Structures are given as C-alpha cells and as structure tokens.
C-alpha positions in Angstrom: -74.9 102.8 77.9 -72.7 105.5 76.4 -69.5 106.5 78.2 -66.9 109.2 77.5 -63.5 108.0 78.6 -61.2 111.0 79.0 -57.5 110.5 79.4 -54.3 112.5 78.7 -51.8 109.9 77.5 -48.3 110.0 78.9 -45.5 110.2 76.4 -44.9 106.9 74.6 -41.2 107.2 75.3 -42.1 107.0 79.0 -43.5 103.5 79.7 -46.9 104.0 81.3 -49.0 101.3 82.9 -51.8 103.9 83.1 -51.9 104.2 79.3 -52.0 100.4 79.0 -54.8 100.1 81.6 -56.9 102.7 79.9 -56.5 101.0 76.5 -57.4 97.6 78.0 -60.4 99.0 79.8 -61.8 100.6 76.7 -61.5 97.3 74.9 -63.1 95.4 77.7 -66.0 97.9 77.9 -66.6 97.7 74.2 -66.6 93.9 74.3 -69.2 94.1 77.0 -71.5 96.1 74.8 -70.8 99.6 76.2 -70.5 102.4 73.7 -67.2 104.1 74.4 -66.5 107.6 73.2 -62.7 108.1 73.7 -61.7 111.7 74.5 -58.0 111.2 74.4 -55.2 113.6 74.2 -51.4 112.8 74.3 -48.4 114.6 75.6 -46.7 113.5 72.4 -48.8 116.2 70.7 -47.0 119.0 72.5 -43.9 119.3 70.2 -46.0 119.7 67.1 -48.4 122.2 68.5 -48.6 125.6 66.9 -46.9 128.5 68.7 -50.2 129.9 70.0 -51.3 126.6 71.5 -47.8 126.2 73.1 -48.1 129.7 74.6 -51.2 128.5 76.6 -49.5 125.3 77.9 -48.4 126.9 81.2 -52.0 127.4 82.2 -53.5 124.3 80.7 -53.3 122.2 83.9 -55.6 124.8 85.5 -57.8 125.5 82.4 -57.4 124.1 78.9 -59.7 126.1 76.7 -59.5 124.0 73.6 -60.2 120.8 75.4 -63.2 122.3 77.1 -64.6 123.5 73.7 -64.1 120.1 72.1 -65.5 118.3 75.1 -68.6 120.5 75.2 -69.2 119.7 71.5 -68.9 116.0 72.1 -71.2 116.1 75.1 -73.8 118.1 73.2 -73.7 115.9 70.1 -73.5 112.5 71.7 -75.2 113.0 75.1 -73.3 110.4 77.1 -74.5 108.9 80.3 -71.2 109.3 82.2 -67.7 110.8 81.7 -65.0 108.6 83.1 -61.8 110.6 83.7 -58.3 109.1 84.2 -55.3 111.5 83.9 -56.2 115.1 83.1 -52.6 116.6 82.8 -51.6 118.7 81.1 -53.9 119.0 78.0 -57.3 118.3 79.5 -57.1 119.8 83.0 -59.4 118.9 85.9 -61.8 121.5 84.4 -63.3 118.7 82.3 -65.2 117.8 85.5 -66.8 121.2 85.5 -67.5 121.1 81.8 -69.2 117.7 82.2 -71.3 118.9 85.1 -72.3 122.0 83.1 -73.9 119.6 80.6 -75.5 117.5 83.3 -73.1 114.5 82.8 -71.9 112.8 86.0 -68.2 112.1 86.4 -66.4 109.1 87.6 -62.6 109.3 88.1 -60.1 106.5 88.5 -57.4 107.6 90.9 -54.1 106.3 89.6 -51.8 108.3 92.0 -51.8 110.8 94.8 -52.0 114.0 92.7 -55.0 115.4 94.5 -52.4 116.3 97.1 -48.9 115.6 95.9 -47.5 117.5 92.9 -45.4 114.5 91.8 -48.3 112.1 92.5 -46.0 109.7 94.3 -45.6 110.7 97.9 -41.9 110.0 97.4 -39.0 112.4 97.3 -35.2 112.1 97.6 -35.4 108.3 98.1 -37.9 108.4 101.0 -41.7 108.6 101.5 -42.7 112.3 101.7 -46.2 113.6 102.6 -45.1 117.2 103.4 -48.0 118.7 101.4 -50.8 116.8 103.1 -53.3 119.1 104.7 -51.9 122.3 103.2 -53.9 124.7 101.2 -50.9 125.2 98.9 -48.2 122.7 98.5 -45.3 125.0 99.2 -42.8 122.1 100.0 -43.4 120.8 96.4 -42.3 124.2 95.1 -39.2 124.4 97.4 -38.1 120.9 96.4 -39.0 121.2 92.7 -41.1 118.1 92.9 -42.8 118.4 89.5 -40.4 117.7 86.6 -37.5 119.1 88.6 -38.6 122.7 88.0 -39.6 125.2 90.6 -41.7 127.1 88.1 -43.6 124.0 87.0 -43.9 122.8 90.6 -45.5 126.2 91.5 -47.9 125.8 88.6 -48.9 122.3 89.7 -49.2 123.2 93.4 -51.5 126.1 92.3 -53.5 123.8 90.1 -54.1 121.4 93.0 -55.2 124.3 95.2 -57.5 125.8 92.6 -59.1 122.4 91.8 -59.7 121.2 95.3 -63.5 122.1 94.9 -63.4 120.5 91.4 -62.2 117.2 92.8 -64.7 117.3 95.6 -67.5 117.6 93.1 -66.7 114.3 91.3 -69.7 112.0 91.6 -67.8 108.7 92.2 -64.1 108.0 92.7 -62.7 104.6 91.7 -59.9 103.7 94.2 -57.7 101.0 92.8 -57.0 99.7 96.3 -58.1 100.2 99.9 -54.9 102.4 100.4 -56.1 104.8 97.7 -59.6 104.8 99.3 -57.9 105.9 102.6 -56.0 108.6 100.7 -59.3 109.9 99.4 -61.0 109.9 102.8 -58.0 111.8 104.2 -58.6 114.3 101.4 -62.2 114.8 102.5 -64.1 112.6 100.1 -67.0 110.8 101.9 -67.2 107.0 101.9 -70.4 106.9 99.8 -68.5 108.4 96.8 -65.6 106.0 96.9 -65.6 102.5 95.3 -62.6 100.1 95.4 -62.2 98.6 92.0 -58.8 97.3 90.9 -57.4 97.1 87.4 -57.7 93.8 85.5 -55.3 92.0 83.2 -56.2 89.4 80.5 -56.3 85.8 81.7 -53.1 84.1 80.7 -54.7 80.7 81.1 -54.1 77.8 83.5 -50.8 78.3 85.5 -47.7 76.4 84.6 -46.2 74.1 87.3 -44.5 76.1 90.0 -40.9 77.1 89.1 -38.0 77.8 91.4 -36.8 80.8 93.3 -37.8 84.5 93.1 -38.5 87.0 90.4 -38.3 90.8 90.5 -40.0 92.3 87.5 -40.3 96.0 87.1 -38.7 99.4 86.6 -35.1 99.5 88.0 -35.5 102.7 90.0 -35.0 103.6 93.6 -38.6 103.6 94.7 -39.0 100.0 93.6 -36.7 98.9 96.4 -33.9 97.2 94.6 -31.4 98.4 97.3 -33.6 96.9 99.9 -34.0 93.6 98.1 -30.3 93.1 97.4 -29.3 94.0 100.9 -31.8 91.4 102.3 -30.7 88.8 99.7 -27.0 89.2 100.8 -27.9 88.2 104.3 -28.3 84.6 103.0 -25.5 82.4 101.7 -25.1 82.2 98.0 -27.6 79.7 96.7 -29.5 79.2 100.0 -32.7 80.6 98.6 -32.5 79.3 95.1 -32.2 81.7 92.1 -33.1 85.4 92.1 -34.1 86.7 88.7 -34.3 90.4 88.1 -36.0 91.7 84.9 -36.4 95.3 83.7 -34.5 98.4 83.0 -33.8 101.8 84.5 -31.3 103.9 86.3 -30.3 101.2 88.8 -29.3 98.7 86.1 -25.6 99.0 87.0 -26.5 98.0 90.6 -28.3 94.9 89.4 -25.5 94.0 87.0 -23.0 94.2 89.8 -25.1 92.0 92.0 -25.3 89.4 89.2 -21.5 89.4 88.8 -21.0 89.1 92.5 -23.3 86.1 93.2 -24.1 83.0 91.3 -27.7 82.9 92.5 -28.6 86.4 91.0 -29.4 86.6 87.3 -30.2 89.8 85.4 -32.6 89.1 82.6 -32.7 92.7 81.2 -35.9 94.2 79.7 -38.4 91.6 78.6 -41.1 91.4 76.0 -44.5 89.8 76.8 -43.2 86.3 75.9 -40.2 86.9 78.1 -42.3 88.0 81.0 -44.4 84.9 80.7 -41.4 82.7 80.6 -39.8 84.4 83.7 -43.0 84.0 85.7 -43.3 80.3 84.7 -39.7 79.7 85.8 -40.2 81.3 89.3 -42.0 80.3 92.5 -42.5 83.7 94.2 -42.7 87.2 92.8 -41.2 90.1 94.7 -42.7 93.6 95.1 -40.3 95.4 97.3 -41.4 99.0 96.8 -40.2 101.6 99.3 -43.0 104.1 98.3 -46.8 103.8 98.6 -47.0 101.9 95.3 -50.6 102.4 94.1 -51.2 99.2 92.2 -48.1 97.4 90.8 -49.5 95.4 87.9 -46.7 92.8 88.3 -48.6 91.5 91.3 -51.7 90.9 89.4 -49.7 89.2 86.7 -48.1 87.0 89.4 -51.5 86.0 90.8 -52.9 85.3 87.3 -49.9 82.9 86.9 -50.5 81.2 90.2 -47.4 82.7 91.8 -47.7 84.1 95.4 -46.1 87.4 96.2 -43.7 88.7 98.9 -44.0 92.4 99.2 -43.6 95.4 101.4 -46.5 96.6 103.5 -46.9 99.9 101.6 -49.5 101.4 99.4 -51.7 98.9 97.5 -49.5 95.9 98.0 -51.3 94.5 101.1 -54.6 94.8 99.3 -53.4 93.0 96.2 -52.1 90.0 98.2 -55.1 89.9 100.5 -53.3 91.0 103.6 -55.5 94.0 104.4 -58.7 92.0 105.3 -59.6 89.8 108.3 -58.6 86.1 107.7 -59.3 82.8 109.2 -57.8 82.0 112.6 -54.1 81.2 112.6 -53.4 77.6 111.6 -56.7 77.0 109.8 -56.7 79.0 106.6 -54.7 78.8 103.4 -52.5 81.7 104.4 -51.4 79.8 107.6 -50.8 76.6 105.7 -48.8 78.4 103.0 -46.6 80.1 105.6 -45.6 76.8 107.2 -41.9 75.9 107.3 -41.1 72.2 106.4 -41.2 70.1 109.5 -43.1 72.6 111.6 -46.6 71.8 110.5 -49.3 74.5 110.1 -47.7 77.4 112.0 -48.2 81.1 111.8 -45.4 83.1 110.1 -42.7 84.6 112.3 -43.3 87.9 114.0 -43.2 90.8 111.5 -44.3 88.8 108.5 -48.0 89.3 107.7 -49.5 86.4 105.8 -52.3 87.2 103.3 -54.5 85.2 101.1 -52.0 85.2 98.2 -48.7 86.2 99.7 -46.9 87.9 102.5 -46.0 91.5 103.4 -43.3 92.9 105.7 -42.0 96.3 106.7 -39.7 97.8 104.1 -36.5 97.0 106.1 -33.7 94.6 105.1 -33.9 92.5 108.3 -37.7 91.9 107.9 -37.4 91.1 104.2 -34.4 88.8 104.8 -36.5 86.9 107.4 -39.5 86.6 105.0 -37.5 85.2 102.1 -37.2 81.6 103.4 -40.8 81.7 104.7 -42.0 82.6 101.2 -39.8 79.9 99.6 -41.1 77.3 101.9 -44.8 78.3 101.5 -45.0 79.0 97.8 -46.4 75.6 96.7 -49.1 75.6 99.3 -50.2 79.2 98.5 -50.0 79.0 94.6 -53.7 77.8 94.2 -54.9 80.6 96.4 -53.0 83.1 94.3 -54.7 82.0 91.1 -58.1 81.9 92.9 -57.6 85.5 94.1 -56.9 86.6 90.5 -60.0 84.9 89.2 -62.3 86.3 91.9 -60.9 89.9 92.1 -58.8 90.8 89.0 -60.2 88.9 86.1 -61.5 91.2 83.3 -65.0 89.7 83.4 -65.3 90.5 87.1 -63.7 94.0 87.0 -65.6 95.1 83.8 -69.0 94.1 85.4 -68.0 96.1 88.5 -67.1 99.1 86.4 -70.4 99.0 84.5 -72.3 98.8 87.8 -70.4 101.9 89.0 -71.5 103.7 85.8 -75.1 102.6 86.4 -75.0 103.9 89.9 -74.3 107.5 88.8 -75.7 107.7 85.2 -78.0 110.5 84.5 -81.6 109.7 83.5 -81.7 109.7 79.7 -83.6 112.6 78.1 -85.7 112.1 75.0 -83.7 112.6 71.8 
C-alpha cells in the first residue's frame, strides 16, 4: 500500500503535539510495511520565501497554487492508494482534497482540532468555551473578536476559507476522529456516521509500569485553557499536605502563578519544563495524573502517557478526556467493575463515587468547577492503586502503536482506490 501523508508543520518554536504525532505515525506505518510518501511543508519556510511567494500567502489557506502543482506531480508519478491529510494551513490549503480527487485518489483526514468551524480551532476565547461560529455560513464572531492570530484581517481570511471549503471538507472520503467528542463535532458539522472512524493517537510503549508513586502530577502547557487556576483553587480547599504532593511540570504564561503556589504551600512543587527522562521520572513518582482543561481539549497526550505508565487520570468532563479515561461508554453495574472498586474510599468497601464524580475504566471525570474537582481529589487518591492495572490495560488495548497502526491501515484499505495497471 502506498500512502501520501500531507501535513503543514507548525513552527518548531511553537511546541506541537500534532507535529510529533505525524512523525510518529509515519514511522509506525513504515515499520508496518506501508510505503509512505511524505508531502510535508513547514511554516518555518515562510521567512525565507521569495517575495513573489510571500505575496501569495494571504490567499494560500484558500488556494495554494504551488502546493497543488507539486501534489499533482507527485500523484501522477507515484500513483498512491490514499492521501492522508493532517493540517493544511497555511501552505497546503484544503484544496489538496480537490487535487487528490481530481487524480482519483481518496482522502482520509485526521481531525486534530475544530477548525472546520472555529477559526482558532479551539472553541475557546477570552478564557471560556466559545462556539459562537457554530451553524454560521460565515464566522463573523471570529472576525469581530480577532480569533485567528489576534488579527482582524487574518481572522477574516480564515473565516472566509472555512466558508469556501465547506463543500471541500464534506467531500473527504473518511474522517479520523481522535475521540468520540471529535466524532460528535463532525456529525454536528454534517458529516454522516459512515464516513467517521474513531481512532486515537498512539505513543510508544514505555514498558512495564513502575510501582505506583505518591500524589498528583500536572504535566503540560502552563496556559489558561489547561485549567491551572481551577486546579490550584480546588487544591487550596484541602489542608496543606492532606492529599500528598502536587507536582506541576511544564512552562508557559502562567508560570508565575505556579511558582507562587509552590512558594505558598509545602505540598506543591514546580518541576519546570522537563525532557523525556524528566517526564518519565515525574510519572513514576506520582500516583494520579491530572488533566484539568477548561476547554474541549481534543486529545491531551499526557493522558495516554499516564495510562501507558499505569497511572489513572482525574480530569474534567470536556472534549476527549472522558473518552481517554473510558468514562464515555457503558460500564458494569455499580459496585462490580474495576471502576467501582477503584473509586472506593478506605473503610467503605466497594462503593460508587460521590455524586458529580464519574468513574471511568481508567480514571475519573468531573465538571470543570473548583468544588467538583476538590471533592474528586481524595477519591482519586484513595482509588489510584486499585485502578492502576486498568489504566495500563486500557493503554495496551486502545493506544498501543501496534493496535492503532493496524486500525489506520484498515481505514486506508476501506477507502483505497482500485489499483490500475502500470
């Protein structure tokens, strides 16, 4: 099987989980015997472009002529079975879907954000969830609020691009939704069920989990949408030391907030940004990983890392988080399954979690409110040891590269064109 993987890389100065996932997926496909033809452009190319090319940049999200010419040449010469599109902006443009179809090549797209509808791709503005552009032919609110790169002109261009390419997106042969929440987003956009497949990302297997550590770990970008304010307010509702340690790792605009919390309380430690070895050590030292996003976080990779390490997760009931911890599917009756056992408080036996705390296969989710999160923290602490094996089992069954790569190849096979004689 021969697959074109098309992706516009985000700037290297801007940490991008999407870039990492695309690179990993290409490597996993190649290891599985798939011939991968990367069609990759990078936003880092923009500063060195000739003046004539830069002059065309304002229209490139709608139509990028050079990319279409180069893609047409690749499709003609190599005759792939499928084109797999990730991010098309700004140097590829969604027009690559039309170019592929013109050459008889079906298109699969992994949906990494909400940019079919939302100019920023986040459904998040001014510190709160925003879906003002849902259902609109043109995202005027995005223009008014400068949602794309803080620019009214660029927001107008992106809103126009989304309007122009609505038929383009609706012609994609198969959408890969990273979680059930993304699948719901696509259905709301008008994509029929038969063209949506839920397939999460994978991360490499770190090996057998270390013995469970102590306390809680927050690992991620220190920015408002990740819910640091929410977490710290909930944490302060418990006496210093009552929950064990809280370790916070990462960097970003809210770093001063975290540093102040670490200076204020003995049970809060700021680890700063970590390399891969540091992440591994922080996971091993902890018992529960926190995912307290206050936006519809699509697929926070830290949750998959936690499950791979046998660490259950306490998160907010937003975006893909319930799916990742297995809290969006029917489970065994209360008191009989691993989720009920894991949510037990010492001395209470096998009891269901308190009201407002939803127990999943590999963790718990709550409303993004300080009181709800504060109530869930001791439940998660008490249930971590019982739920740890289920966390690792969910990783092995759902997020292991062998499982996910096979699923991706099956998706390709389901849409691949019938080969024509050479």
